[in-house]
ROSE-4610 file (N, C-alpha, C; in Angstrom, 1 decimal, always signed):
// ROSE-4610
residu = [X/X/X/X/X/X/X/X/X/X/X/X/X/X/X/X/X/X/X/X/X/X/X/X/X/X/X/X/X/X/X/X/X/X/X/X/X/X/X/X/X/X/X/X/X/X/X/X/X/X/X/X/X/X/X/X/X/X/X/X/X/X/X/X/X/X/X/X/X/X/X/X/X/X/X/X/X/X/X/X/X/X/X/X/X/X/X/X/X/X/X/X/X/X/X/X/X/X/X/X/X/X/X/X/X/X/X/X/X/X/X/X/X/X/X/X/X/X/X/X/X/X/X/X/X/X/X/X/X/X/X/X/X/X/X/X/X/X/X/X/X/X/X/X/X/X/X/X/X/X/X/X/X/X/X/X/X/X/X/X/X/X/X/X/X/X/X/X/X/X/X/X/X/X/X/X/X/X/X/X/X/X/X/X/X/X/X/X/X/X/X/X/X/X/X/X/X/X/X/X/X/X/X/X/X/X/X/X/X/X/X/X/X/X/X/X/X/X/X/X/X/X/X/X/X/X/X/X/X/X/X/X/X/X/X/X/X/X/X/X/X/X/X/X/X/X/X/X/X/X/X/X/X/X/X/X/X/X/X/X/X/X/X/X/X/X/X/X/X/X/X/X/X/X/X/X/X/X/X/X/X/X/X/X/X/X/X/X/X/X/X/X/X/X/X/X/X/X/X/X/X/X/X/X/X/X/X/X/X/X/X/X/X/X/X/X/X/X/X/X/X/X/X/X/X/X/X/X/X/X/X/X/X/X/X/X/X/X/X/X/X/X/X/X/X/X/X/X/X/X/X/X/X/X/X/X/X/X/X/X/X/X/X/X/X/X/X/X/X/X/X/X/X/X/X/X/X/X/X/X/X/X/X/X/X/X/X/X/X/X/X/X/X/X/X/X/X/X/X/X/X/X/X/X/X/X/X/X/X/X/X/X/X/X/X/X/X/X/X/X/X/X/X/X/X/X/X/X/X/X/X/X/X/X/X/X/X/X/X/X/X/X/X/X/X/X/X/X/X/X/X/X/X/X/X/X/X/X/X/X/X/X/X/X/X/X/X/X/X/X/X/X/X/X/X/X/X/X/X/X/X/X/X/X/X/X/X/X/X/X/X/X/X/X/X/X/X/X/X/X/X/X/X/X/X/X/X/X/X/X/X/X/X/X/X/X/X/X/X/X/X/X/X/X/X/X/X/X/X/X/X/X/X/X/X/X/X/X/X/X]
num = [1/1/1/2/2/2/3/3/3/4/4/4/5/5/5/6/6/6/7/7/7/8/8/8/9/9/9/10/10/10/11/11/11/12/12/12/13/13/13/14/14/14/15/15/15/16/16/16/17/17/17/18/18/18/19/19/19/20/20/20/21/21/21/22/22/22/23/23/23/24/24/24/25/25/25/26/26/26/27/27/27/28/28/28/29/29/29/30/30/30/31/31/31/32/32/32/33/33/33/34/34/34/35/35/35/36/36/36/37/37/37/38/38/38/39/39/39/40/40/40/41/41/41/42/42/42/43/43/43/44/44/44/45/45/45/46/46/46/47/47/47/48/48/48/49/49/49/50/50/50/51/51/51/52/52/52/53/53/53/54/54/54/55/55/55/56/56/56/57/57/57/58/58/58/59/59/59/60/60/60/61/61/61/62/62/62/63/63/63/64/64/64/65/65/65/66/66/66/67/67/67/68/68/68/69/69/69/70/70/70/71/71/71/72/72/72/73/73/73/74/74/74/75/75/75/76/76/76/77/77/77/78/78/78/79/79/79/80/80/80/81/81/81/82/82/82/83/83/83/84/84/84/85/85/85/86/86/86/87/87/87/88/88/88/89/89/89/90/90/90/91/91/91/92/92/92/93/93/93/94/94/94/95/95/95/96/96/96/97/97/97/98/98/98/99/99/99/100/100/100/101/101/101/102/102/102/103/103/103/104/104/104/105/105/105/106/106/106/107/107/107/108/108/108/109/109/109/110/110/110/111/111/111/112/112/112/113/113/113/114/114/114/115/115/115/116/116/116/117/117/117/118/118/118/119/119/119/120/120/120/121/121/121/122/122/122/123/123/123/124/124/124/125/125/125/126/126/126/127/127/127/128/128/128/129/129/129/130/130/130/131/131/131/132/132/132/133/133/133/134/134/134/135/135/135/136/136/136/137/137/137/138/138/138/139/139/139/140/140/140/141/141/141/142/142/142/143/143/143/144/144/144/145/145/145/146/146/146/147/147/147/148/148/148/149/149/149/150/150/150/151/151/151/152/152/152/153/153/153/154/154/154/155/155/155/156/156/156/157/157/157/158/158/158/159/159/159/160/160/160/161/161/161/162/162/162/163/163/163/164/164/164/165/165/165/166/166/166/167/167/167/168/168/168/169/169/169/170/170/170/171/171/171/172/172/172/173/173/173/174/174/174/175/175/175/176/176/176/177/177/177/178/178/178/179/179/179/180/180/180]
x = [-89.4/-88.6/-87.3/-87.3/-85.9/-84.7/-83.9/-82.3/-81.8/-81.2/-80.7/-79.1/-78.8/-77.3/-76.6/-75.5/-74.5/-73.1/-72.3/-71.3/-70.0/-70.2/-69.2/-69.0/-68.3/-67.9/-67.1/-66.1/-65.3/-64.2/-64.3/-63.0/-61.8/-61.7/-60.5/-60.1/-60.6/-60.1/-59.0/-58.0/-56.8/-55.7/-56.3/-55.4/-55.0/-55.9/-55.9/-57.4/-56.9/-58.1/-58.2/-59.1/-59.2/-59.1/-58.2/-58.4/-59.3/-59.9/-61.2/-61.1/-60.0/-59.9/-59.8/-59.9/-60.3/-59.1/-57.9/-56.6/-56.4/-56.2/-55.8/-54.6/-54.6/-53.3/-53.2/-52.2/-52.2/-52.8/-53.3/-53.8/-52.4/-51.4/-50.3/-49.9/-50.2/-50.0/-49.8/-48.9/-48.7/-49.9/-50.3/-51.5/-52.8/-53.1/-54.2/-54.0/-52.8/-52.3/-52.6/-52.1/-52.5/-54.2/-54.8/-56.2/-56.8/-56.4/-56.8/-56.7/-55.6/-55.2/-56.3/-56.7/-57.6/-58.6/-59.3/-60.7/-60.6/-59.2/-59.2/-59.6/-58.8/-58.8/-60.2/-61.1/-62.6/-63.3/-63.0/-63.7/-63.5/-62.1/-61.8/-62.2/-62.2/-62.8/-64.7/-65.0/-66.4/-66.8/-65.9/-65.8/-65.6/-64.6/-64.6/-65.8/-66.3/-67.5/-68.6/-68.6/-69.8/-70.0/-68.5/-68.3/-68.2/-67.9/-67.5/-68.5/-68.4/-69.2/-69.5/-69.0/-69.0/-69.4/-70.6/-71.1/-70.2/-69.3/-68.7/-67.4/-67.1/-66.1/-66.5/-67.7/-68.7/-68.7/-69.1/-69.0/-67.7/-66.9/-65.5/-64.8/-65.3/-65.0/-65.7/-66.7/-67.8/-67.2/-66.7/-66.0/-64.8/-64.1/-62.6/-63.1/-63.9/-64.5/-64.9/-65.9/-66.1/-64.9/-64.1/-62.8/-61.9/-61.9/-61.3/-61.5/-62.8/-63.3/-62.6/-62.6/-61.9/-60.6/-59.7/-58.5/-58.3/-59.1/-58.7/-59.3/-60.4/-60.5/-59.1/-58.7/-57.7/-56.4/-56.2/-55.2/-55.5/-56.9/-57.2/-57.2/-56.9/-56.8/-55.6/-55.3/-54.1/-54.1/-52.9/-52.5/-53.4/-53.3/-54.1/-55.5/-56.1/-57.6/-58.0/-57.2/-57.4/-58.7/-58.7/-59.6/-61.2/-61.3/-62.6/-63.2/-62.4/-63.1/-63.7/-64.5/-65.5/-64.8/-63.8/-63.3/-61.8/-60.8/-59.5/-58.9/-57.7/-57.6/-56.6/-57.2/-56.3/-56.4/-55.7/-55.4/-56.7/-57.9/-59.1/-59.5/-59.2/-59.2/-58.6/-57.3/-56.3/-56.7/-57.1/-57.5/-58.4/-59.6/-60.6/-60.2/-59.4/-58.8/-57.8/-57.0/-56.2/-57.2/-58.1/-58.8/-59.6/-59.8/-60.5/-59.5/-58.2/-57.1/-56.7/-56.4/-56.2/-57.2/-58.4/-59.5/-59.2/-59.2/-59.2/-57.9/-56.7/-55.6/-55.7/-56.5/-56.5/-57.3/-58.3/-59.3/-58.8/-57.7/-57.4/-56.1/-56.0/-54.7/-53.7/-52.5/-51.8/-50.9/-50.9/-50.0/-48.7/-47.8/-46.5/-45.9/-45.5/-45.0/-45.9/-45.5/-46.0/-47.7/-48.5/-49.5/-50.1/-50.4/-50.7/-52.5/-52.6/-54.0/-54.7/-55.9/-56.9/-57.3/-57.7/-58.3/-59.9/-60.1/-61.5/-61.4/-62.6/-62.6/-62.6/-63.6/-63.5/-62.3/-61.8/-60.3/-59.4/-59.3/-58.4/-58.5/-59.9/-60.1/-59.5/-59.6/-59.1/-57.6/-56.9/-55.4/-55.0/-56.0/-55.8/-55.8/-56.8/-57.0/-55.7/-55.0/-53.9/-52.7/-52.9/-51.8/-51.7/-53.1/-53.4/-53.2/-53.5/-53.2/-52.0/-51.2/-49.6/-49.0/-49.7/-49.1/-49.5/-50.8/-51.4/-50.6/-49.9/-49.1/-47.9/-47.2/-45.9/-46.2/-46.8/-47.6/-48.0/-48.5/-48.6/-47.4/-46.4/-45.1/-44.2/-44.5/-43.9/-44.6/-45.7/-46.3/-45.6/-45.5/-45.0/-43.6/-42.8/-41.5/-41.2/-42.0/-42.2/-43.0/-43.4/-44.0/-45.4/-45.8/-47.2/-48.4/-48.3/-48.9/-47.8/-48.8/-48.1/-48.4/-49.4/-50.0/-49.7/-48.8/-47.8/-48.6/-50.1/-51.2/-51.5/-51.7/-52.3/-50.9/-49.8/-48.9/-49.0/-49.1/-49.4/-50.8/-51.8/-53.1/-52.9/-52.4/-52.2/-51.4/-50.5/-49.3/-50.6/-51.2/-52.2/-53.1/-53.9/-54.7/-54.3/-53.3/-52.8/-52.6/-52.2/-52.1/-53.8/-54.4/-55.9/-56.4/-56.2/-56.5/-56.2/-54.9/-54.4/-55.2/-55.5/-56.0/-57.5/-58.1/-59.7/-59.6/-58.7/-58.4/-58.6/-57.5/-57.3/-58.5/-59.2/-60.5/-61.3/-61.5/-62.5/-62.2/-61.0/-60.4/-60.6/-60.4/-60.3/-59.0/-58.5/-57.6/-56.8/-55.8/-55.1/-54.2/-53.8/-52.9/-51.5/-50.7/-49.1/-48.1/-47.3/-46.2/-45.1/-44.9/-44.3/-42.9]
y = [-38.6/-38.5/-37.6/-36.8/-35.9/-36.4/-35.7/-36.4/-35.6/-36.6/-36.1/-35.4/-34.3/-34.0/-34.6/-35.1/-35.7/-34.8/-34.5/-33.6/-34.6/-35.9/-37.0/-36.9/-36.7/-36.7/-37.6/-38.6/-39.4/-39.2/-37.7/-37.4/-37.0/-36.8/-36.9/-38.1/-39.2/-40.2/-40.6/-40.5/-41.0/-39.7/-38.9/-37.6/-36.7/-36.3/-34.9/-34.1/-33.1/-32.0/-31.2/-30.3/-29.6/-28.0/-27.2/-25.7/-25.2/-24.0/-23.1/-22.8/-22.6/-22.4/-23.8/-25.1/-26.1/-27.4/-26.7/-27.7/-28.9/-29.6/-30.9/-30.9/-31.3/-30.9/-31.9/-32.3/-33.0/-32.4/-33.2/-32.7/-32.0/-32.5/-32.2/-30.7/-30.3/-29.0/-27.9/-26.8/-26.0/-25.0/-24.9/-24.1/-24.5/-25.7/-26.3/-26.2/-26.5/-26.4/-24.8/-23.8/-22.7/-22.3/-22.7/-22.3/-23.3/-24.3/-24.9/-24.5/-23.9/-23.1/-22.1/-21.3/-20.2/-20.8/-21.9/-22.5/-22.5/-23.1/-23.0/-22.1/-20.7/-19.5/-18.9/-19.6/-18.8/-19.4/-20.8/-21.4/-21.1/-20.6/-20.2/-19.1/-18.4/-16.8/-16.9/-17.8/-18.4/-18.4/-19.2/-19.8/-18.4/-17.5/-16.3/-15.5/-15.5/-14.3/-14.9/-16.2/-16.9/-16.0/-16.2/-16.2/-14.6/-13.7/-12.3/-11.6/-11.1/-10.0/-8.7/-8.3/-7.0/-6.9/-6.3/-6.2/-5.8/-4.9/-4.3/-5.3/-5.9/-7.0/-8.5/-8.7/-9.6/-9.2/-7.9/-7.2/-7.4/-7.0/-7.0/-8.2/-9.5/-10.8/-11.2/-10.9/-11.4/-10.6/-9.7/-8.7/-9.8/-9.9/-11.0/-12.1/-12.8/-13.9/-13.9/-13.0/-12.8/-12.4/-11.5/-11.3/-12.6/-13.4/-14.4/-15.4/-15.5/-16.2/-15.4/-14.2/-13.4/-14.0/-14.1/-14.3/-15.6/-16.7/-18.0/-18.6/-17.7/-17.8/-17.3/-16.3/-16.1/-17.1/-17.4/-18.5/-20.0/-20.2/-21.5/-21.0/-20.0/-20.0/-19.3/-20.1/-20.0/-18.7/-18.0/-16.8/-16.4/-17.5/-17.4/-17.3/-17.8/-17.5/-16.7/-15.7/-14.8/-13.9/-13.5/-12.5/-13.2/-14.4/-15.0/-14.8/-14.2/-14.3/-12.8/-12.6/-11.5/-10.4/-10.8/-10.1/-10.4/-9.9/-10.0/-9.0/-9.4/-8.5/-7.5/-6.2/-5.1/-4.1/-2.8/-1.6/-1.3/-1.3/-1.1/-2.0/-3.2/-4.4/-4.2/-3.9/-3.9/-2.3/-1.2/-0.1/-0.5/-1.0/-1.4/-2.0/-2.7/-3.3/-2.4/-1.6/-0.6/+0.2/+0.9/+1.6/+1.5/+0.0/-0.5/-0.6/-1.1/-1.2/+0.2/+1.2/+2.5/+2.9/+2.7/+3.3/+2.7/+1.3/+0.5/+0.8/+1.1/+1.1/+2.6/+3.6/+4.9/+4.7/+3.6/+3.6/+2.5/+1.7/+0.6/+0.8/+0.7/+1.0/-0.1/-0.1/-1.0/-1.3/-2.7/-2.9/-3.0/-2.4/-2.6/-4.1/-4.8/-5.7/-7.1/-8.2/-9.4/-9.5/-10.1/-10.5/-11.9/-12.2/-13.9/-14.0/-14.6/-15.1/-15.8/-15.3/-16.3/-15.4/-14.3/-13.2/-13.5/-13.7/-14.1/-15.2/-16.0/-17.0/-16.6/-15.3/-14.7/-14.2/-13.4/-12.9/-13.8/-15.2/-16.3/-16.7/-17.1/-17.2/-16.5/-14.9/-14.0/-14.4/-14.4/-14.7/-15.9/-16.8/-18.2/-17.9/-17.0/-16.7/-15.9/-15.1/-14.5/-15.4/-16.3/-17.3/-18.2/-18.6/-19.2/-18.3/-16.9/-16.0/-16.0/-15.9/-15.8/-17.0/-18.1/-19.3/-19.1/-18.7/-18.7/-17.5/-16.7/-15.5/-16.2/-16.8/-17.8/-18.5/-19.0/-19.9/-19.2/-18.0/-17.2/-16.6/-16.4/-15.8/-16.9/-18.2/-19.2/-19.5/-19.2/-19.2/-18.3/-17.2/-15.7/-16.0/-16.5/-16.9/-18.1/-19.1/-19.7/-19.6/-18.2/-17.6/-18.3/-18.9/-19.6/-18.5/-17.2/-16.4/-14.9/-13.9/-12.7/-11.5/-11.8/-10.4/-10.2/-9.1/-8.7/-8.3/-7.8/-7.2/-8.0/-9.4/-10.6/-10.9/-10.5/-10.6/-9.6/-8.3/-7.0/-7.4/-7.9/-7.9/-9.0/-10.2/-11.1/-10.4/-9.5/-9.0/-7.9/-7.2/-6.1/-7.0/-8.2/-8.8/-9.3/-10.0/-10.5/-9.1/-7.9/-6.6/-6.4/-6.4/-6.0/-7.2/-8.4/-9.5/-9.4/-9.0/-8.6/-7.5/-6.4/-5.2/-5.8/-6.3/-6.8/-8.0/-8.5/-9.5/-8.6/-7.2/-6.4/-5.6/-5.5/-4.5/-5.6/-6.7/-7.7/-8.0/-8.1/-8.4/-7.1/-5.8/-4.6/-4.3/-5.3/-5.0/-6.3/-6.7/-8.0/-8.2/-9.7/-9.8/-9.9/-9.3/-9.3/-10.3/-10.4/-11.1/-10.4/-10.8/-10.1/-10.5]
z = [-122.9/-121.9/-121.8/-120.7/-120.8/-120.7/-121.2/-121.3/-120.1/-119.3/-117.7/-118.3/-118.0/-118.0/-117.1/-117.6/-116.6/-116.6/-115.2/-115.3/-115.9/-116.0/-116.1/-117.9/-118.4/-119.8/-120.3/-119.5/-119.5/-120.4/-121.1/-121.9/-121.1/-119.8/-119.3/-118.6/-118.9/-118.4/-118.4/-119.6/-120.0/-119.6/-118.8/-118.3/-119.0/-119.8/-120.8/-120.5/-120.7/-120.9/-122.1/-122.0/-123.3/-122.8/-123.1/-122.9/-123.1/-122.8/-122.9/-124.5/-125.1/-126.3/-127.3/-126.7/-127.5/-127.4/-127.2/-127.8/-126.4/-126.4/-125.9/-125.3/-123.9/-123.2/-122.0/-121.4/-120.2/-119.1/-118.3/-117.2/-116.1/-116.3/-115.6/-115.9/-117.3/-117.9/-116.9/-116.7/-115.9/-116.2/-117.1/-117.4/-117.0/-116.8/-116.1/-114.7/-114.2/-112.6/-112.4/-113.1/-112.8/-112.4/-113.5/-113.3/-112.4/-112.1/-111.2/-109.8/-109.6/-108.4/-108.3/-109.4/-109.5/-108.9/-109.5/-108.9/-107.3/-107.1/-105.8/-104.6/-105.5/-104.7/-104.9/-106.2/-106.1/-104.8/-104.7/-103.5/-102.2/-101.7/-100.6/-100.4/-101.3/-101.4/-101.0/-101.8/-101.1/-99.8/-99.2/-97.9/-96.8/-97.4/-96.5/-96.8/-98.1/-98.2/-97.3/-97.1/-96.4/-94.9/-94.4/-93.0/-92.6/-93.7/-93.4/-92.8/-92.2/-91.1/-91.6/-92.3/-92.9/-94.5/-94.7/-96.0/-97.2/-97.0/-98.1/-98.3/-97.3/-97.6/-98.2/-98.0/-98.7/-100.4/-100.6/-101.7/-102.3/-101.8/-102.2/-102.9/-102.1/-102.3/-103.5/-103.5/-104.7/-106.1/-105.8/-107.2/-107.5/-106.7/-106.9/-107.5/-107.0/-107.4/-109.0/-109.4/-110.8/-111.6/-110.9/-112.0/-112.1/-111.3/-111.3/-112.5/-112.6/-113.8/-115.1/-115.2/-116.5/-116.5/-115.7/-115.7/-116.0/-115.2/-115.6/-117.0/-117.8/-119.3/-119.6/-119.4/-120.5/-120.2/-119.3/-118.9/-119.6/-119.8/-120.4/-122.1/-122.6/-123.9/-124.6/-125.6/-126.5/-126.9/-127.3/-127.4/-128.9/-129.8/-131.1/-130.8/-129.9/-129.8/-128.8/-128.3/-127.1/-127.8/-129.1/-129.7/-129.3/-129.1/-129.3/-127.5/-126.5/-125.2/-125.1/-124.4/-124.4/-123.6/-122.6/-121.7/-121.3/-121.3/-120.8/-119.9/-119.3/-118.4/-119.0/-119.0/-119.8/-118.7/-119.2/-118.5/-117.3/-118.3/-117.3/-116.2/-116.4/-115.5/-114.3/-114.8/-113.5/-112.9/-113.4/-113.1/-112.0/-112.1/-111.2/-109.9/-109.9/-109.0/-108.0/-108.8/-108.3/-107.4/-108.0/-107.3/-106.1/-106.1/-105.0/-103.7/-104.1/-103.2/-102.7/-103.5/-103.1/-101.9/-102.3/-101.3/-100.1/-100.2/-98.7/-98.0/-98.7/-98.1/-97.4/-97.7/-97.3/-95.9/-95.9/-95.1/-94.0/-94.0/-93.3/-92.4/-91.2/-90.6/-90.8/-91.5/-91.8/-90.8/-90.2/-88.7/-89.3/-88.0/-88.4/-88.1/-89.0/-88.6/-89.2/-88.6/-89.4/-88.2/-89.1/-88.5/-88.6/-87.2/-87.4/-87.6/-88.4/-89.0/-88.1/-87.7/-87.1/-86.3/-86.0/-84.9/-85.2/-86.6/-87.0/-88.0/-88.2/-89.3/-90.5/-90.7/-92.4/-92.4/-91.5/-91.7/-92.1/-91.4/-91.6/-92.8/-93.4/-94.8/-95.6/-95.6/-96.7/-96.7/-95.3/-95.5/-96.2/-96.1/-96.8/-98.2/-98.5/-99.9/-100.8/-99.8/-100.1/-100.4/-99.8/-100.0/-101.2/-101.6/-102.6/-103.9/-103.8/-104.9/-105.1/-104.4/-104.4/-105.2/-104.8/-105.6/-107.0/-107.4/-108.5/-109.3/-108.5/-109.1/-109.7/-108.5/-109.2/-110.2/-110.4/-111.2/-113.0/-112.6/-113.9/-114.4/-113.4/-113.6/-114.6/-114.1/-114.7/-116.2/-116.2/-117.8/-118.8/-117.9/-118.9/-119.2/-118.1/-118.8/-119.6/-119.5/-120.6/-122.2/-121.9/-123.2/-123.3/-122.4/-122.7/-122.6/-121.8/-121.8/-122.1/-122.5/-122.9/-122.2/-121.6/-120.8/-119.7/-119.6/-118.3/-117.2/-117.7/-116.9/-115.7/-116.3/-115.4/-114.3/-114.5/-113.2/-112.2/-112.8/-112.0/-111.2/-112.0/-111.3/-110.0/-110.4/-109.2/-108.1/-108.3/-107.4/-106.7/-107.3/-106.4/-105.9/-106.4/-105.6/-104.2/-104.3/-102.9/-101.6/-102.4/-101.5/-101.0/-102.0/-101.8/-100.8/-100.7/-100.0/-98.7/-98.4/-97.0/-96.4/-97.3/-96.6/-96.2/-97.0/-96.8/-95.6/-95.1/-94.1/-92.9/-92.9/-92.0/-91.5/-92.7/-92.5/-91.9/-91.9/-91.5/-90.0/-89.7/-88.3/-87.7/-88.0/-87.2/-86.6/-85.5/-85.0/-84.8/-86.0/-85.9/-84.9/-84.3/-83.5/-84.3/-83.5/-84.4/-83.6/-84.4/-84.1/-83.1/-82.1/-80.8/-80.9]
């Protein structure tokens, strides 16, 4: 008889969880809170990708979702065990996002003023993802300030990612509604 695999391990029933690197921590730890928000961001991006009308926007959102797994893995690993990760946020990782952002910035007309999200369902979801990204960025900064992470590239990457998401939303909407 085949063994049925269960998602329920019961190991977190007492309010603790294990980092990717194996250490047991409280479920209220900032590190867990941060990569929990990254998980939310990946999900919001999935909704945006599902509703996106433009294939290049769908591809860009999938690129971001995949990159976020690398970021979350790094945040879920203590400094002493980072060498075990197959990939980390490094200069090349940041450059890949920068090149995409620069290319999109050259192609998208940047509005003068504040945009009111909601002119398209997919654009609104991308704007929602941008706000979740900003929350992830703030928490990553807190982790950095507390010296729980040491990779400054993560901070730059999140900052560029929110810019990239802003541009993707504008690309998806074509002509956004402005605050008057």
